[in-house]
N, C-alpha and C positions, 0 to 999 in steps of 0.2 A: 191092716187095721191098727190103729194106735189106741192103747188103753192106758189112761193115767189113773194111778191109784196111790193110796197112802203106802209109804214104804214100811217095811218091817225089819227088825234087826237081822233076820236071816238074809236080807238083801244086801247086807254090807259088803261081802266079797265082790258081788257083781257091780255094785255101785262104785267100789274102789277101782275096779278095772276100767269102768267108763271114765271116771275122773282122771285117772292117770293117762289113759290114751288120749282123751280130749285135750288135756293141758299140754302134754308132750307133743302131740302131732298137730293140733289145730291152733294152738296159742303161741306159736314160735315168734310171731311179731311182738308178743308181750314179754316173753322170757328171753328172747334173742339168743337162744341156745347157751345162755350163761348158766353154768353148772350150779352156782350158788343160788341164783334166782329160782331155778327149777327145783332144786332140793328144798328150798324154803317153802315154795308153793305146794310141793307134794308131801311135805312132812306129815300132815294130818290126814292124808288121803289113803292110808293103808286100811285094810279091812278092820283092824282094831280101832284106828282113829275114827273111821266112819261109824263104827259101832257105838262109840262114845257119844255121838251126836244125838242118839235116840234117848239118852238119859236126861237131856236138857228139856224141861217142860215148855220152854219158850219157843222151841223149834217145831215146825210142822214140815215133815219130809215126804216128798212125793217121788215116784218113779213113773216113767213113761215106758210102756212095753210096745215093741213092734216085732212082728214075726216071732213071737214067743220068747223074746229075750228083753232084758232091761236095756233100753236104748238111750235113756237120758235120766238124769236125776236133778231134782230141784228142791229148794227149801226156802221157807220164810220164817220170820220170827214174830213175836208179839209186838215188836216195835214197828210192824208193817214194812219190814225191810226184806227184800228177796236177797238171800245170802248165798244161794247156790243155784246154778242153772248151767248144766253141761250136757253135751250130747256126744255119743260115741262117734268116732270118725266115719264108720261105715253106715251110719244112719243120718248123717248130715244132709240137709236140703231135701228131707223126705216128710217135712211137716211135724216131726217129733218135737222140736224145740218150740214151735208155735203152739202146739197142743199143750205142752207142759206149762208154758208161760200163761196161756189162757186159763188153765186150771188154777194156777197160783193166784192170778188176778181175781178170778171168781171167788176163790176161797177167802181172799183178803176182804172182799166186799167193798162197798162205797167208802171213799176217802182217799187221802194221798198215800201213796206207797213210794218207797225209795229202793235204790240198789246202787252198787258200785260196779260199773261195767269194765270189762277188759277192752283194750283197743280192738281186738278181734270181734267182739260182740257188739260194739257200739252201733254199727249200721243196722244190725238186727233189732236192737231196742228202739232206735230212732224210727225205723219203719213200723214198729208196733205202737207208736204214739208216745214213747217216753221222751223226756226233754232233759237237756243238760242242766245240771243243778250246782255248778261250781267248777273250780279248777281241779285238774288231776291231782291225786295224792298218792304217795307211795304206800303200798301195802304188800308185805312179804317180798320186798325188793322188786316189785312190779307196779307199774302205774295203774291206778284205779280211777275211773271217771264217774263221779257222782251223777245220778240221774233221778228223776222223779216223774210220777204220773198220777193224775187225778183219776181214780177208778170210778 
């Protein structure tokens, strides 16, 4: 069973582990095993870095639990932008990302929402009804693909 809930600061170490594993293992098409790109992307994904995100009142941070562990983390901000959505490699293709995205969309409520997708996640978002919203842009030495969806 998948349980999506509001994250708490004490979740930061587990969230960090999910983020690092997801980016390192699942997003190779994005960072292309380039040490500089990977280091830049992971720079704020330490437990301390993740912990700092909780201090920003513009952020709403969620986690999805599966089999008693944090399997994915996501966040959105008051600008109606999804700023984080990553799944642990061992929980991929188990409905965790879909449940987390659905929870973030529901929490955002009616209106347009945006995100910058990785190359890896683009098919996932397109299948969930998101649309391309402009050309790719470089973010932390990795391409980001602007997307939008009317919720």
